[in-house]
N, C-alpha and C positions, 0 to 999 in steps of 0.2 A: 504494500500500500504506500504509494509515493507521497511524501510531504513536499509540496511545491511552493515556489515563491516567484514573484515577478522580479525583473532586473532591468537595468539600463543597458540595453544592447549596444555593442560597439559595431558600427556599420560604416560602410563607405558613404561619403557625402556625395549625393547625386549631382551636386553642382560641380564637383571636381571629377567625378567618374561618370561619363555619359552612358556607358553600357556596362552593367555588371558582368556580362558574358566575357569581357576582356580581362577581368581580374579574379574571378572565382576559379577554383580548382576542384578536381575530384579528390576523394580522400587519399591521404598520403600513401596508404598501403596498396593501392592499385596503380600507382604512377610508375611507369617505366622510365629509365634514364633518357630515352628519346623524348618522351612526353614532357619530362621535367625541363629539358632544353627548350622545347617548343613553348612552354608556359613562361619561361624566363624571357623569351623573345617577344611574347605577345604584348606585354605591357610592363613598364618599369615599376608599377605598383601592384603587380600580380601577387596574390596571396601565397603563391608557392614559395616566395622568399622567406616567409615567416613560418609556414607550417611544414615545409619540407625542402629546406635550402640545400644547396650544393656543398659537399665536403671538399676540403682542399688538402693537399699532401702535407702542408706545413701547419695544419691545425694542431692546437694544443689547448689544454684547459684554460678558459678565460678568453681565448681567441679562436673560436671554432664556430660550427654551424649554429649552435645555440646562442652564443653571444651576438652573432650577426642577426639572428631572428629578433632578439631583444632590441638591438639598435634600430633595425628597420621599423619595428612596431612603434617604438617611442618616436622616431622621426616622423612617421606618417601621422601619428596623433598630434604631434607638435605642429605639423604643417596643415592640419585640418583635413587630410585625405580620409582618415578614419575619425569618426566622432561618436561620442557616447550620447545616447538619447537623453533628453532632459528629464524624463520621468520614468519610474519603473513601469514595466508592462510585460505582457506575454505576447507571443508572436505566432498566430495561426499560420500554417505553412502547407501549401498544396503543390503537389507535383502531378502534372498531366503528361501521360506517356502512352506509347503504343507497343503492344507485344502481339505477334502473330496476326497483324492486321486489325487488331481491336484497340480502341482507345480506353484508357483507365485513368482514374483520378484517385490519388492517395492524399488524405488530409490528416493533420495532427496539429499540435501546438508546441512551440519551443518555449520552455520555461526552465527555471532552476529546480533541481531535485536535491533534497537533503541527502548527503552520503550516509546518514543514519537510517534512511528508509530501507525497507525490505525490497531488494531488487534481485531478479532471477536471471543469471547468465544461462546461456544454452550451449556454449562451446568452450573447449579447452583453449588455453592461450600459450604464447611463446614468451620466454624470458627477455629476449633481445628487444622486441618492440615495446614491451612494458618499460624497460629501462630508458629507451630512447624517448618515449612520450613523457616520462617523469622528468628527465633532464630538460626537455623543452618547457614543460609547465613551470619548473623552478626558474628558468631563465626569463620567461615572459610574464610570469605571475598572472596567468590567465588561463581560462578554458577556451581554446581557440575555435572549436567547432562542436556542434551538439552530438551527443551519443544518440543513436537510433534506437528508440524503445518501442515496444509493442504493448498496447493496452487492449486486452481481449474485449471485443465489442460485437458479439454474435447477433445481438438484436439491433445494432446500428444506432442506438440512442446517443452514444457519445459522438459519433460521426455527425448525426443530424444536429446535435447541439452546436457543434463547431460551424457547420455550414449555415445555420440560421444566423449566427453571429457575424459571418462574413458577407452574407447576402447583400446587405445594403451599405457595406463599407467598401471604399476604394482601396485596393491593395497599396501598401507602401512601396512595394517592389513587384514588378512583373516583367519577366524576360525569358527568352528561350536560349538554351545552349545544348548542343549535341542532340537535338530532336526532342528535348524535354522542356515543357513550359513550367516555370517556377513562379509562384505567387506567394508573397509574404505580407501579412497584415500585422498591425500593431494595435493592441487593445490595452488601455490604461485604466479603464473603469474598475474601481475596487470591488463594486458589487458583482460584476460579471466574473472577475477573477476569483472571488469567494465561491461563486457557483461552480466554477471549474474545479477548484480545489475540493469541494464537497463531492462532486461526481468522481473525481479520481481517487478520493480517499477510500472508496469501496472497491477499487480495481487492483489487480495485480499488474506489475510492470516487469516485462521480459526484455532483455537486451537482444536486439537484432544484430546491430553492428556497433563496434566501439568497445569491445571487451577490454582491450589493452588500455585504452584511454580511461575507462572506468576504474580499472584496478590501479592505474597510475595515480588517478585523482584521490583514491582512498589512501594510498601510500603517502602522497603529499600531505593530506590532512593529518595522518598519524604522525608524520615527522614534525609538522608544525605544532601539534599538541604536545608531543614529547619534548620539544624545545621550550615549552612553557610560554607560548605566545599569550595565553590568558585572554583570548578574545571571545570566548564563550561559544555557544552552539550556533549563534547567528553570524559568526565570522564568515567572510566571503569564501574562504577555502573549504568550508564545510558543505558547499554546494557545487554542483556541476551542471552544465547545460544538458538538457535532454530534449529530443524531438519525441513527443508522446503521440505516437501514431495510432489511429483507430484500426485495430486488427479484426476484420470481420471473419466470416466463415472460411474465406479463401483469400489468398494473396497472390495475384497474378504475377507479380514481380519476383516471386521466390524461385530462384533458378538453381540448378545444380552446379557444383564445382568439381570439374574433372581433374584427374591426376595424370601428369606426363612423367614418365619414369625414364631416367637415363642411368645406365650402369656406370659405376665408378671403376675404372681399371685399377688393378687387374681382377677385380671381383667379377664373378659370374652370377647371373641371375637365373635361377631355376623358375620354370613357368609356374610351379606349384606355389610360389609366393603369392600369386594373384588369385588364389582360391578365395571364396567368400569368407569374410570374417578375419582375414589376415591382419595382423597387427601393423598399422602404418608406421609405428615407431621402429619396428624391426625392419621394415622395408627401407626406411630412411637411413638405417645403418649400413645398408648395402648399396644404395643407389641415391641419386639426386632426384628429389621429387619437386616438380613445379606445378602450380595450380592455375587453372583457367576455367572460366565459365563458357568459353567459346569452343564447342566441340569441333567445328570446322577448322579452327586454328590448331587444335590438338591433333587432328588427323593429318594436317599439312606437316606438322612437326614430325609425326611418325613416318610419313612417306619420304620426307627429306633425309631421314636418318638422324636428326637431332635428338630424337627420343626413341627408345627401344620398345616402349610399351605405353599404351593409353588405357587408363582405367576410367571408363565412362560411368558416371554416377547417375542414378535416376533423380528426378527433381524431388526434393523433400516436400512434405505436406505441412502446411502451417499448423494443423492440429497436433502433428507429431512433435514439431519444434516446441510448441507451447507445453505439451504434456511432459516432455523430457525436462524442460526448465522448471516447471511448477512442482515436479516430483523430486527436484534436487539433483537431477542427473545432467551430465554434460555430454554433448555429442562430440565426435572427433573434430579436430581443428579443420577449419576451412570446409565445413560440411555445407554451409548455406551461402548463397549470394543473393542479396536483396537489390533488385533493380527497380527504379533508378537509385543511385547512391545520393546521399545528402552532400551538398556542396560545402567545401571549405571556403571561407571568406564571405559567406552570406551574412553571418552574425557571429560576434564573439562576446565573451563575458570576462571583463577585467576584474581582478581581485582588488584593484585600487593601487594607488602609488605610482 
């Protein structure tokens, strides 16, 4: 049951940035080196420089990718490229997209969630990305992009509540990037926010994407508490941004994540490794495993010889993901792929200072 709060979102100033499509990025963990270079070239204020900057051979503690992210964030705020909203609010967010020739709309609301709330993860995580996101959070003193959360909504009442609120309001932001239409509203009405909190207070919250960032946020909170900050339960670092998405009976954008397997010389891979139920951890010990949601790309890699095997995964079902999470079980890493992804650079949450 999430405990939510409004916040003063950190957003690009539309007077300075004419099109958000030029400055937003996909989540850091799906960006290839080639795409990273493209985003760097797209705009000097592209958020890639903050959320997933380039590493340099001469990097050292205090002068590295994290310190550069902090410097850029502070500079952009000082120049007014990024501005904090004048009053606390919550941010309904809709994504309109197409899959298999059909149009779909996903809606939720971006708000702060207390890290003391009961939140259910659904996947195992990696140590490296958690450490990376923690170091970035320490450097920038902010939650840079929302964690994607699922709020079970089989009767669609939560979804209808959000759509009614947005129906007669003009979006603060509306733009299209990579075939997906993004709309963001801002609501500061305390009475409506209390209604939202009441509705969510009886719901479970399951993480769809952002497990590493969520665990990093909890570690950061614990470190601040251990250091004796003495700021109390309402301290900014006790909260993290969440996109609280209405999860109905189905989720059209829930796609499978396939495995591309490349043998590491001089090891040999026996075909029985690929039998149903094989331990992926054991497989990773013998071979390099790369993940993709694009089966066509996976097959091309196989035919070209860059991969020796493709493990094609069936699309998971939303009810299975929710059932595993709510039962306290975690699925294997990279089991799910939620499309479309949330954008980095759309909104941020600064802890202050």
